[in-house]
C-alpha positions in Angstrom: -34.1 30.7 33.1 -35.6 27.2 33.8 -38.9 28.9 34.8 -39.0 31.1 31.7 -38.4 28.1 29.5 -41.3 26.3 31.1 -43.6 29.3 30.7 -42.6 30.0 27.1 -42.9 26.5 25.7 -45.6 23.8 26.2 -44.6 20.5 27.5 -44.7 18.3 24.4 -42.6 15.1 23.8 -41.2 14.9 20.3 -43.3 17.7 19.2 -43.2 18.5 15.4 -42.9 21.2 14.6 -41.2 23.1 17.4 -43.0 26.4 17.2 -40.8 29.4 18.1 -41.0 33.1 17.5 -38.0 35.0 16.2 -37.5 36.5 19.6 -37.5 33.0 21.2 -35.1 31.7 18.6 -32.7 34.6 19.4 -33.1 34.1 23.1 -32.1 30.5 22.9 -29.0 31.4 20.9 -30.0 29.3 17.9 -27.8 29.7 14.8 -28.5 28.2 11.4 -26.5 27.2 8.3 -27.4 26.0 4.9 -27.1 22.3 4.0 -24.3 21.6 1.6 -24.9 19.0 -1.0 -22.0 16.9 -2.2 -21.7 14.4 -5.0 -21.7 11.1 -3.2 -18.5 11.5 -1.1 -18.7 9.2 1.8 -16.2 11.2 3.9 -14.8 14.7 4.2 -11.4 13.1 4.8 -10.6 9.8 6.5 -7.1 9.0 7.9 -5.0 6.9 5.6 -1.4 5.6 5.3 0.7 5.4 2.2 2.1 1.8 1.7 4.1 0.1 -0.9 2.2 -2.8 -2.6 3.3 -6.3 -1.9 5.6 -7.7 -4.6 7.2 -4.3 -5.4 10.0 -4.5 -2.8 13.2 -6.5 -3.1 16.1 -7.0 -0.7 19.7 -7.4 -2.1 21.6 -9.7 0.2 25.3 -10.8 0.3 25.5 -14.3 -1.3 28.8 -15.0 0.5 30.7 -13.7 3.5 33.1 -10.9 2.4 34.4 -7.4 2.6 32.5 -4.4 1.2 34.8 -2.8 -1.3 32.4 -0.3 -2.9 28.9 1.1 -2.5 27.6 2.9 -5.6 24.1 4.1 -4.6 22.9 6.0 -1.6 19.5 5.8 0.1 16.7 7.6 -1.8 18.4 7.4 -5.2 16.6 5.9 -8.2 18.1 2.8 -9.8 17.6 0.7 -12.9 17.3 -3.0 -13.1 20.8 -4.5 -13.6 22.6 -1.4 -12.2 25.5 -2.3 -9.9 24.9 -1.4 -6.3 27.8 -2.8 -4.3 31.0 -4.8 -4.8 32.2 -7.4 -2.3 35.5 -9.3 -1.9 35.1 -12.9 -0.9 37.7 -15.6 -0.5 34.9 -18.2 -0.6 34.3 -17.2 -4.2 37.7 -18.5 -5.3 37.0 -21.9 -3.8 33.7 -22.0 -5.7 35.4 -21.2 -8.9 37.9 -24.0 -8.3 35.0 -26.4 -8.0 33.7 -25.1 -11.3 37.1 -25.8 -13.0 37.1 -29.3 -11.5 33.5 -29.9 -12.7 34.5 -28.8 -16.2 37.5 -31.2 -16.2 35.3 -34.0 -15.0 32.8 -33.3 -17.8 35.6 -33.4 -20.4 36.8 -36.8 -19.1 33.3 -38.2 -19.0 32.7 -37.1 -22.6 35.9 -38.9 -23.7 35.0 -42.0 -21.8 31.5 -42.1 -23.2 32.8 -41.6 -26.8 35.4 -44.4 -26.4 32.9 -46.9 -24.9 30.4 -46.1 -27.6 32.9 -47.0 -30.3 34.0 -50.2 -28.4 30.3 -51.2 -28.1 29.8 -50.9 -31.9 32.8 -53.2 -32.4 31.4 -55.7 -29.9 34.4 -55.4 -27.6 32.5 -54.3 -24.4 29.1 -55.2 -23.2 26.2 -52.7 -23.5 26.0 -52.3 -19.7 29.4 -50.6 -19.7 28.4 -48.2 -22.4 25.3 -47.3 -20.5 27.3 -46.7 -17.4 29.6 -44.3 -19.3 26.6 -42.4 -20.7 25.1 -42.1 -17.1 28.4 -40.8 -15.8 28.5 -38.2 -18.6 25.0 -37.0 -17.7 25.9 -36.7 -14.0 29.1 -34.7 -14.9 27.1 -32.4 -17.1 24.5 -31.8 -14.4 27.2 -31.1 -11.8 28.8 -28.5 -14.1 25.5 -26.8 -14.8 24.8 -26.6 -11.0 28.2 -25.0 -10.4 27.6 -22.5 -13.1 24.2 -21.6 -11.7 25.6 -21.2 -8.2 28.3 -18.8 -9.3 26.0 -16.9 -11.6 23.8 -16.4 -8.5 26.9 -15.0 -6.7 27.1 -12.2 -9.3 29.7 -13.6 -11.8 29.1 -12.9 -15.5 29.5 -15.3 -18.4 33.0 -14.1 -19.1 34.2 -14.7 -15.6 32.5 -18.2 -15.6 34.3 -19.1 -18.9 37.7 -18.1 -17.5 37.1 -20.1 -14.3 36.1 -23.2 -16.3 39.3 -23.0 -18.3 41.3 -22.3 -15.2 42.7 -19.1 -16.6 41.8 -16.9 -13.6 39.5 -16.7 -10.7 37.6 -13.6 -9.7 37.7 -12.5 -6.1 35.1 -9.8 -6.3 31.3 -10.0 -6.6 29.2 -7.2 -8.2 25.6 -7.2 -6.9 23.0 -5.5 -9.1 19.5 -4.2 -8.6 16.9 -6.9 -9.4 14.2 -4.3 -10.2 13.9 -0.7 -11.2 12.9 1.6 -8.4 14.2 3.7 -5.5 16.7 2.7 -2.8 14.6 2.6 0.4 17.4 1.6 2.7 21.2 1.0 2.5 22.1 -1.4 5.3 25.8 -1.7 4.6 28.8 0.7 5.0 32.0 0.8 3.0 34.7 -1.4 4.5 32.5 -3.5 6.7 32.5 -7.3 6.8 29.3 -9.1 6.1 28.1 -12.6 6.5 26.2 -14.6 3.9 22.6 -13.6 3.6 23.2 -10.1 5.2 20.8 -7.6 3.8 22.7 -4.8 1.9 20.0 -2.8 0.1 16.3 -2.6 0.0 14.7 -1.4 -3.3 11.1 -0.6 -4.0 9.1 0.2 -7.1 6.9 3.1 -6.1 4.6 3.1 -9.1 1.9 2.6 -8.2 1.4 3.2 -4.5 -1.3 2.0 -2.2 -3.1 3.8 0.6 -4.9 2.0 3.4 -7.8 4.0 4.8 -9.1 3.7 8.3 -12.9 3.9 7.8 -15.7 3.7 10.4 -17.5 0.4 10.1 -20.7 2.0 8.8 -18.8 3.7 6.0 -16.9 0.5 5.1 -20.2 -1.4 4.8 -21.1 1.0 1.9 -17.8 0.9 0.1 -17.5 -1.3 -3.0 -14.5 -2.4 -5.0 -13.9 0.0 -7.9 -15.1 3.2 -6.1 -13.0 6.2 -6.8 -10.7 7.8 -4.1 -9.1 11.2 -4.0 -6.6 12.9 -1.7 -7.8 16.4 -0.8 -5.2 19.0 -1.6 -3.3 16.7 -3.9 -3.7 16.0 -7.6 -4.1 12.3 -7.0 -6.9 9.9 -7.4 -7.2 6.2 -7.0 -9.6 3.2 -6.9 -10.7 0.9 -4.1 -9.1 -2.5 -4.4 -10.4 -4.3 -1.3 -12.3 -3.8 1.9 -10.4 -5.8 4.5 -12.7 -8.3 6.5 -11.5 -7.5 10.0 -12.0 -4.5 12.2 -9.2 -2.9 14.3 -9.0 -2.1 17.9 -10.6 1.3 17.3 -13.5 -0.4 15.5 -12.3 0.9 12.1 -12.0 -1.1 8.9 -9.1 -0.8 6.5 -9.9 0.0 2.9 -7.1 -0.6 0.5 -6.9 1.6 -2.6 -4.4 2.0 -5.5 -3.3 5.5 -6.4 -3.2 6.3 -10.1 -0.1 7.7 -11.6 -0.4 10.3 -14.4 3.3 9.9 -15.1 3.3 6.2 -15.7 3.2 4.9 -19.2 1.3 1.7 -19.9 4.0 0.6 -22.2 7.0 1.6 -20.1 9.7 -1.0 -19.9 11.2 -1.8 -16.6 14.6 -2.2 -18.2 14.7 1.2 -19.8 13.0 3.5 -17.3 13.0 4.2 -13.6 9.6 3.9 -11.9 9.0 6.8 -9.7 6.3 7.8 -7.2 3.2 9.3 -8.8 3.6 12.2 -6.4 7.1 13.0 -5.1 5.6 14.4 -1.9 4.2 11.1 -0.9 6.4 8.8 1.3 5.8 5.2 2.4 4.3 5.3 5.8 3.1 8.8 5.5 -0.3 9.8 6.9 -2.7 11.4 4.5 -6.4 12.2 4.3 -8.5 10.4 1.8 -12.1 10.7 0.4 -14.1 7.9 -1.1 -16.6 8.8 -3.8 -19.9 7.0 -3.4 -22.8 6.3 -5.7 -25.3 8.7 -4.1 -25.8 10.8 -7.2 -25.6 14.1 -5.2 -28.2 13.0 -2.6 -25.8 13.3 0.3 -25.4 16.3 2.5 -22.7 17.8 4.8 -23.1 19.6 8.1 -21.0 20.5 11.1 -21.0 17.5 13.5 -22.5 19.6 16.3 -25.8 20.0 14.3 -26.7 16.3 14.8 -28.7 15.2 17.9 -29.3 11.6 18.9 -32.3 10.2 20.7 -33.2 6.5 21.3 -30.5 5.3 18.8 -31.7 7.6 16.1 -30.2 10.7 14.6 -31.9 14.0 13.9 -31.2 17.6 12.8 -33.4 20.7 13.4 -34.6 22.2 10.1 -35.9 25.8 10.1 -39.5 26.4 9.4 -41.4 29.7 9.1 -42.9 29.0 12.6 -39.9 27.5 14.3 -38.0 24.2 13.7 -38.7 20.6 12.7 -36.8 17.6 14.1 -36.0 15.6 11.0 -34.5 12.1 11.1 -31.3 11.4 9.2 -28.9 8.6 8.4 -25.3 9.4 9.3 -23.0 8.1 6.5 -19.7 9.2 8.0 -18.2 11.5 10.5 -14.9 13.3 11.0 -13.8 15.5 13.9 -15.8 18.5 12.6 -18.1 17.5 9.8 -20.7 14.8 9.3 -22.0 13.4 6.0 -25.6 12.4 6.0 -28.6 11.3 4.0 -32.1 12.5 4.5 -35.2 14.2 2.9 -33.9 17.7 2.3 -34.2 20.4 -0.3 -31.6 22.8 -1.6 -31.4 25.9 0.5 -32.9 24.6 3.7 -31.5 25.9 6.9 -30.4 23.7 9.8 -29.6 24.6 13.3 -25.9 24.5 14.1 -26.0 26.5 17.4 -28.2 26.4 20.5 -28.8 22.7 19.8 -29.0 21.7 23.5 -31.8 24.3 24.1 -33.7 23.2 21.0 -33.4 19.5 22.1 -34.7 20.4 25.5 -37.7 22.1 24.1 -38.3 19.3 21.6 -38.3 16.7 24.3 -40.3 18.9 26.6 -37.6 18.6 29.2 -37.6 22.1 30.4 -39.2 21.3 33.7 -36.7 18.5 34.4 -34.0 21.0 34.9 
């Protein structure tokens, strides 16, 4: 076979064109396929991961140590802002309400003292310094009461419970913790009847509208991506837009491209208080691996071929284009590459045939390397 190749083809390095008869083409096992034009897509599908955007996740934690009396929402269920998630019983809560009652009493006494001293000052009975001291004590008492109110409100007590505690008419021993945002329960970290310490995470809630995807793109592709380019997920009725090309490359020499997925179900005027935000596609999950395409600005001047059609020589890439008298090695620019397909740019015409089989034999003839073997 080596001898026949040497006899059939002249020894020419980088010959153009590669002249072959139909019989020779068949004997080399060369197969061809038509170039496929595509409208500026940089990739046939790059690996991507679904992520929840920063700022759309909240953790509901226990404000005090206590016993879990009730859990009202399970993992995966949608919730509204303000919806009660869990109820705790905490002895510490009673002590805090006692402090609120004492602060309310201290404020009342400070108000009486300030009013009395103000009247005595007008009559010239006490010096002005004493009246000022009473006014300062009143301001401190008012600030202490407001601080106690804020602390208990943060524990989950409503205004009615605060008013009763200030009057000393009854102290609540239970805390109702509510959802801080509308969304979906991503995790429930607490079980009924368990005891928890202060700051223990009980629920994790996320707003899934919109979602992000982070695409792992080859560095040469990432260099051509611009903020605002459109993204689509093959096989899904979802599109998005590029938000950012991250500056660092990963261990596999890929660059992450962050994109926001558009939601056809989201309303621009939807209120977080009255509606539950849902995922734009219920089949998508945070952490899920998907395939993503980025639409470029090539205006249809990019082409797609099987990856095996590309040959490389001296840091340049070529494909073998069919001619009436054989083939021509034409230089190309590889835009992106997946496992089976390559996107490229080059000087082509619609309908041109490119070799996709017998590439090694064609390259050998092209380089005049038949005698080397």
